C-alpha positions in Angstrom: -4.7 47.9 33.9 -8.5 47.5 34.5 -10.0 46.1 31.3 -13.7 46.1 32.5 -15.8 48.2 30.2 -19.5 48.7 29.3 -20.9 48.8 25.9 -23.8 51.4 25.5 -25.9 51.0 22.4 -28.4 53.7 21.5 -31.1 52.2 19.3 -34.8 52.2 18.2 -34.7 48.5 17.8 -35.2 48.6 14.0 -31.7 48.4 12.6 -32.1 44.7 11.7 -29.0 43.1 10.1 -26.8 46.2 10.9 -27.6 45.7 14.6 -26.9 42.0 14.3 -23.5 42.7 12.8 -22.7 45.0 15.8 -23.6 42.2 18.3 -21.4 39.7 16.4 -18.6 42.2 16.6 -19.0 42.5 20.4 -19.0 38.8 21.2 -15.9 38.2 19.1 -13.8 40.8 20.9 -10.5 39.6 22.4 -11.5 41.6 25.5 -15.1 40.8 26.2 -17.4 43.5 27.5 -18.4 43.4 31.2 -21.9 44.5 30.3 -23.9 45.5 27.2 -26.6 48.1 27.9 -29.1 48.5 25.1 -31.0 51.8 25.5 -34.4 52.3 23.8 -37.0 55.1 24.1 -40.1 54.2 26.1 -42.8 52.7 23.9 -40.3 50.9 21.6 -39.9 47.1 21.4 -36.7 45.3 22.2 -35.0 44.2 19.0 -35.5 40.6 18.0 -31.8 40.2 17.4 -30.3 39.3 20.8 -27.3 37.4 22.1 -28.7 36.8 25.6 -26.3 38.9 27.7 -27.7 42.3 27.1 -29.5 44.4 29.6 -32.3 46.5 28.1 -32.9 50.0 29.5 -35.7 52.4 28.6 -35.4 56.2 28.6 -37.5 59.2 27.8 -37.7 59.7 24.0 -34.7 61.6 22.6 -31.2 60.9 21.3 -29.6 62.8 24.1 -31.9 61.2 26.7 -30.9 57.8 25.5 -27.2 58.6 25.8 -27.6 60.1 29.3 -29.5 57.0 30.5 -26.8 54.6 29.2 -24.0 56.5 30.9 -25.8 56.7 34.2 -26.8 53.0 34.3 -23.2 51.8 33.4 -21.1 50.1 36.1 -17.5 50.2 34.8 -14.7 52.7 34.6 -14.7 52.7 30.7 -17.4 53.0 28.2 -17.7 52.0 24.6 -20.5 54.1 23.3 -22.0 53.1 19.9 -24.9 53.5 17.6 -26.7 50.4 16.4 -25.3 50.4 12.9 -21.5 49.9 13.3 -19.1 46.9 13.3 -15.4 46.4 14.0 -12.7 43.9 14.1 -12.0 41.3 16.8 -9.0 43.3 18.4 -10.8 46.6 18.2 -11.4 47.1 22.0 -8.0 45.7 22.8 -6.4 48.3 20.6 -8.5 51.0 22.2 -7.1 50.1 25.6 -3.5 50.1 24.2 -4.1 53.5 22.7 -5.6 54.9 25.9 -2.7 53.7 28.0 -0.1 55.0 25.5 -1.5 58.5 25.2 -3.3 58.8 28.5 -6.4 59.8 26.7 -9.8 60.6 28.3 -11.7 59.9 25.1 -10.7 58.1 21.8 -12.4 58.6 18.5 -11.6 55.9 16.0 -11.6 56.5 12.2 -15.0 56.0 10.8 -15.3 54.2 7.4 -18.7 54.7 5.7 -19.8 51.4 4.1 -22.5 52.0 1.5 -23.2 50.8 -1.9 -21.4 52.6 -4.7 -19.6 54.7 -2.1 -16.8 55.4 -4.5 -18.8 56.0 -7.7 -18.0 59.1 -9.7 -21.5 60.5 -9.0 -21.1 60.1 -5.2 -17.6 61.7 -5.3 -19.0 64.7 -7.2 -21.9 65.0 -4.7 -19.4 64.8 -1.9 -17.3 67.5 -3.5 -20.3 69.7 -4.1 -21.5 69.2 -0.5 -18.1 70.2 0.8 -18.1 73.3 -1.3 -21.5 74.4 -0.1 -20.6 73.7 3.5 -17.5 75.9 3.2 -19.5 78.7 1.5 -22.2 78.7 4.3 -19.7 78.5 7.1 -20.8 75.0 8.2 -17.6 73.1 7.6 -14.6 73.0 5.3 -11.5 70.9 4.7 -8.0 72.2 5.1 -4.5 70.9 4.6 -2.9 73.5 6.8 -0.9 72.2 9.7 -3.0 71.8 12.8 -2.8 69.8 16.0 -6.5 69.0 15.7 -8.3 66.6 13.4 -11.5 68.6 13.8 -11.4 72.2 15.1 -14.6 74.1 16.0 -14.6 77.6 14.4 -16.3 80.9 15.2 -19.3 80.3 12.9 -20.2 77.3 15.0 -19.1 75.1 12.2 -15.8 73.2 12.0 -12.6 72.7 10.1 -11.5 69.2 9.1 -7.8 68.6 8.9 -7.0 66.5 5.8 -3.2 67.0 5.9 -1.4 63.7 5.4 0.7 62.9 8.4 2.8 59.9 9.6 1.3 60.4 13.0 -1.6 58.0 13.6 -2.9 60.0 16.5 -3.9 63.6 16.7 -6.0 65.8 19.1 -9.6 66.6 18.1 -12.3 68.9 19.4 -15.2 66.9 17.8 -15.9 63.8 15.7 -18.7 61.5 14.6 -20.3 60.0 17.7 -21.4 56.7 16.2 -18.5 54.9 18.1 -16.1 56.2 20.8 -14.3 55.1 23.9 -14.4 57.2 27.0 -13.7 57.3 30.8 -16.9 57.0 32.6 -15.8 59.7 35.1 -15.3 62.1 32.2 -18.8 61.3 30.8 -20.4 61.8 34.2 -18.6 65.1 34.8 -19.8 66.3 31.3 -23.3 66.7 32.7 -24.9 66.0 29.4 -28.3 66.4 31.0 -27.7 70.1 30.8 -27.9 69.8 27.0 -31.4 68.4 26.7 -32.3 71.5 24.6 -30.9 69.4 21.7 -34.0 67.1 22.0 -36.5 70.0 21.8 -36.6 69.6 18.0 -37.2 66.6 15.8 -33.5 65.9 15.1 -31.0 66.4 17.9 -28.2 67.6 15.6 -25.5 68.6 16.5 -25.6 66.3 19.5 -22.1 64.7 18.8 -20.5 68.1 18.4 -22.0 69.3 21.7 -20.8 66.2 23.5 -17.2 66.3 22.3 -16.7 70.1 22.3 -18.0 70.3 25.9 -15.6 67.5 26.8 -12.8 69.5 25.2 -13.8 72.8 27.0 -13.7 70.9 30.3 -10.1 70.0 29.8 -10.4 66.4 28.6 -7.9 64.9 26.2 -9.8 63.7 23.1 -7.7 62.0 20.5 -8.5 60.8 17.0 -6.6 57.6 15.9 -6.7 56.8 12.2 -5.1 53.4 12.8 -8.2 52.3 14.7 -11.2 52.1 12.4 -14.8 50.8 12.4 -17.5 50.5 9.7 -20.5 52.8 9.8 -23.1 50.7 8.0 -25.8 53.3 7.8 -23.6 56.2 6.7 -26.3 58.8 7.1 -28.9 57.0 5.0 -31.6 57.4 7.6 -31.3 61.2 7.4 -31.6 61.4 3.6 -34.3 60.8 1.1 -37.1 62.7 -0.7 -39.6 62.8 2.1 -40.6 66.5 2.3 -41.8 66.3 5.9 -38.4 64.9 7.0 -36.5 67.6 5.1 -38.6 70.3 6.7 -37.9 68.9 10.2 -34.2 68.5 9.5 -34.0 72.1 8.1 -35.8 73.6 11.2 -33.7 71.5 13.6 -30.3 72.4 12.1 -31.1 76.2 11.9 -32.4 76.2 15.5 -29.8 74.0 17.2 -26.8 75.3 15.3 -27.6 78.8 16.5 -28.1 77.7 20.1 -24.8 75.8 19.9 -23.0 78.9 18.7 -24.4 81.1 21.5 -23.7 78.5 24.2 -20.3 77.2 23.2 -18.8 79.9 21.0 -20.2 83.2 22.2 -20.8 82.9 25.9 -17.3 81.4 26.9 -15.6 84.4 25.2 -15.0 87.2 27.6 -13.0 89.5 25.3 -15.5 92.1 23.9 -13.6 92.6 20.6 -13.5 88.8 20.0 -17.2 88.6 20.8 -17.9 91.2 18.1 -15.9 89.1 15.7 -17.8 85.9 16.6 -21.1 87.7 16.1 -20.0 88.7 12.6 -19.1 85.1 11.9 -22.6 84.0 12.9 -24.2 86.7 10.7 -22.0 85.5 7.8 -23.2 81.9 8.3 -26.9 82.9 8.6 -26.8 85.1 5.5 -25.0 82.6 3.3 -27.0 79.6 4.5 -30.2 81.5 3.9 -29.1 82.6 0.5 -28.2 79.1 -0.5 -31.5 77.8 0.8 -33.4 80.4 -1.2 -31.4 79.6 -4.3 -31.9 75.9 -4.0 -35.6 76.0 -3.3 -36.8 79.2 -5.1 -38.0 77.4 -8.2 -40.3 74.9 -6.3 -43.6 75.9 -4.7 -43.6 72.9 -2.5 -40.1 73.4 -1.2 -40.8 76.9 -0.1 -41.9 75.2 3.0 -38.2 74.4 3.6 -37.3 78.0 3.3 -40.0 78.8 5.9 -38.7 76.1 8.2 -35.1 77.4 7.8 -36.1 80.9 8.9 -38.4 79.7 11.7 -35.5 77.7 13.1 -33.5 80.8 13.6 -36.5 82.6 15.1 -37.1 79.7 17.5 -33.4 79.7 18.5 -33.6 83.4 19.4 -36.8 82.9 21.4 -35.2 80.0 23.3 -31.9 81.9 24.0 -34.0 84.8 25.4 -36.0 82.5 27.7 -35.4 82.0 31.4 -35.3 78.3 30.8 -32.1 78.7 28.7 -30.6 81.3 31.1 -31.0 78.8 34.0 -28.6 76.3 32.3 -25.2 76.5 34.0 -22.6 78.3 31.8 -19.7 76.4 30.2 -16.3 76.8 32.0 -13.4 76.9 29.7 -10.6 74.7 31.3 -8.9 73.2 28.2 -5.1 73.5 28.0 -4.7 71.4 24.8 
């Protein structure tokens, strides 16, 4: 088997020690990378942490733009695509190749382990429980122990269902996963035509860029598998997207409302040709919008400052409608459903 692979790192060059740990992980692999491509937005400086074998590439600013540039500039049949805040064991890539060969997978999503301080504290567990409850209520995501052949399944609201059922099987199909680290055939990544999804970068935060990437792969008929026996550490664990900065929260709220609606229209509504099923999916979107808006109102009604978040939430939906109605959106090629999994 061909063991040549490229590592594509998406970064702003500011991850510091987290990025250094990633580089250490790469040079210790039992199967060394053929090339390491570090993709930065134009105007950003190269990270001071270097091992001397990297190739630095500059793209237009945007998380999707960076990922596209890395894929296009790669020169091997297989790609290990990572963010700048992950680390893994020495035989990680070797086991990825073994798994790929065994299951004939087009894309492999290893298990992500979030490594943060006090990750298992009672307070953090309660916050996690509350977040899951809210996500289920608003139609964003919920956990289920019902038998399923998917680890993550996209649902009609545009959200997703996470399968938490205990199983002896280490490998299961999935329609989406966290994109901080995954292994993929370069040919599948090229056929994806991720450049058609640059609408994700039209807002401050490109969420849900990972969901778009994987679900489009799935719709095109690629075999995406989740393997819980392969794991890596995510050192940031979302810390960069949290905090009390009001401006950041406003931008996040607007981005999520806008892009989640566009995702629903492009990937849930348009591929469906059955009229009755389309009506059902519209009702699912309405459910999500109403419940998400009600929750946002409840959470922020007692704060004058945070009324700006409510406004951003509503403006996000309006912006999504304007964009979906535009010729620019209508010119994007439609998704062809080819999946048989």
